C-alpha positions in Angstrom: 138.2 148.3 141.4 134.8 148.8 143.1 131.9 146.6 142.0 128.7 145.3 143.5 128.6 141.6 144.1 126.1 141.3 141.2 128.6 143.0 138.9 131.5 140.9 140.3 129.5 137.7 139.7 128.9 138.8 136.1 132.6 139.5 135.6 133.4 136.1 137.1 131.0 134.4 134.7 132.6 136.3 131.8 136.2 135.3 132.8 135.1 131.6 133.3 133.5 131.6 129.8 136.7 133.1 128.3 138.8 130.5 130.1 136.5 127.6 129.0 136.6 128.9 125.4 140.4 129.0 125.5 140.6 125.5 126.9 138.2 124.2 124.2 140.3 125.9 121.5 143.5 124.5 123.0 142.1 121.0 123.0 141.3 121.3 119.3 144.8 122.5 118.4 147.5 121.1 120.7 147.4 117.8 118.7 146.3 117.2 115.2 146.0 114.5 112.6 147.8 114.4 109.3 148.1 111.7 106.7 151.5 110.5 105.6 151.1 112.2 102.2 150.4 115.7 103.7 152.9 118.3 104.4 152.6 118.6 108.2 153.3 122.3 108.2 150.3 122.9 105.8 147.8 121.3 108.3 149.4 122.3 111.6 146.9 124.4 113.6 148.1 127.7 115.0 149.0 126.9 118.7 151.5 128.5 121.0 151.7 126.5 124.3 153.5 129.2 126.3 151.0 131.9 125.1 148.0 129.8 125.9 149.4 128.7 129.3 150.2 132.3 130.3 146.7 133.4 129.4 145.1 130.6 131.4 147.3 131.4 134.4 146.3 135.1 134.1 142.6 134.2 133.9 142.9 131.7 136.8 144.6 134.3 138.9 142.0 136.9 138.2 139.2 134.5 139.0 140.8 133.6 142.3 141.2 137.2 143.3 137.5 138.0 142.5 136.2 134.9 144.2 138.2 135.7 147.3 136.9 139.2 147.4 133.4 138.0 147.0 133.8 135.3 149.7 135.3 137.9 152.1 132.4 140.3 151.3 129.9 137.5 151.9 131.4 136.5 155.2 131.7 140.0 156.5 128.6 141.8 155.2 125.5 141.6 157.4 122.1 141.9 155.6 120.3 144.3 158.0 116.7 143.0 157.4 117.8 139.5 158.4 120.6 140.1 160.9 122.6 137.4 159.0 125.7 137.6 156.9 125.4 137.0 153.2 127.1 133.6 153.4 124.7 132.5 156.2 121.7 133.8 154.1 123.0 131.9 151.1 122.6 128.7 153.2 119.3 129.8 154.7 117.5 130.5 151.4 117.8 126.9 150.2 116.6 125.7 153.6 113.5 127.9 153.3 112.9 126.8 149.8 112.9 123.1 150.8 110.6 123.9 153.7 108.3 125.8 151.4 108.2 123.0 148.9 107.3 120.5 151.6 104.6 122.7 153.0 103.2 123.4 149.6 102.7 119.7 148.9 101.2 119.2 152.4 98.8 122.2 152.0 97.6 120.9 148.6 96.3 117.7 150.1 92.6 117.0 150.6 91.7 116.0 154.1 90.5 112.7 152.7 91.0 111.4 149.2 90.6 108.1 147.5 93.8 106.2 146.9 92.7 103.1 145.2 90.0 100.5 144.8 91.0 97.0 145.8 88.9 93.9 145.1 86.8 95.5 142.3 84.0 93.0 142.8 84.2 93.5 146.6 84.0 97.3 146.5 86.9 97.9 149.0 88.2 101.5 148.8 91.4 102.8 150.3 91.7 106.4 151.4 94.6 108.7 152.1 93.8 110.8 155.2 95.9 113.7 156.3 97.3 113.3 159.8 98.0 117.0 160.5 96.0 120.2 160.8 95.7 121.6 157.3 95.0 125.1 158.6 98.3 125.2 160.5 100.2 123.9 157.5 98.7 126.7 155.4 99.6 129.3 158.0 103.2 128.0 158.2 103.4 128.0 154.4 102.4 131.6 154.2 104.9 132.5 156.9 107.7 130.6 155.2 106.8 132.1 151.8 106.9 135.6 153.3 110.2 134.9 155.0 111.8 133.5 151.9 110.7 136.5 149.8 112.0 138.9 152.4 115.4 137.1 152.5 115.7 137.0 148.7 114.7 140.7 148.3 117.2 141.8 151.0 119.9 139.8 149.4 119.1 141.2 145.9 119.2 144.7 147.3 122.7 144.2 148.9 124.0 142.4 145.8 122.9 145.3 143.5 123.8 148.3 145.7 126.7 147.6 148.1 130.1 147.8 146.5 133.1 145.7 147.4 136.8 146.4 146.6 138.4 144.0 144.2 142.2 144.3 143.9 143.6 144.8 140.5 
C-alpha cells in the first residue's frame, strides 16, 4: 500500500485509537461483579478472551509494520531544501523552536527597566540592564524564525506529497 507519511500517521492514530478502545472495553468486561442472589449468567458481560487477544495482536502487528515503514522512510528520505533527512529534521525543529523562544524573550527586553524599589523611604531603585546587543538578538531571532519556517514548510511538503510503501 502506498501512502504519504501524513496519511500513514493518520492511519497509525486510527489504529491506536481502535486498540485503546478495545483495551478499555476488555478492562470493563474481563471481570465483573455479581451478588450472591444473582444468576451469574444473567449479568456476565459478553467477552471472548481469544477473540479480543487475537484482535489486539493483529492491531499491534499492523502498528509495528506502519511504524517501521515510517521510521525507515524518515531515516532515508532527504528533504532537499534542508539537505537533512526527515529524522534529523525532526530533531532540528525542536532545537530551532527552543532557540526562537529564548531569542524572543531576549528581544522583548527593554535596554534598562526598573526591577524593584528597595528601602521605600530611602528611594533606592534596582534596574535590570541587558548585557547583550539587542539589535543582534533581533537579527538572530528573525534568522531563526525564517529557518524554522523553512524547515517546517519543507517537512510539511514531503509529508503530504511523497509516498512510501507500507507492506500489507
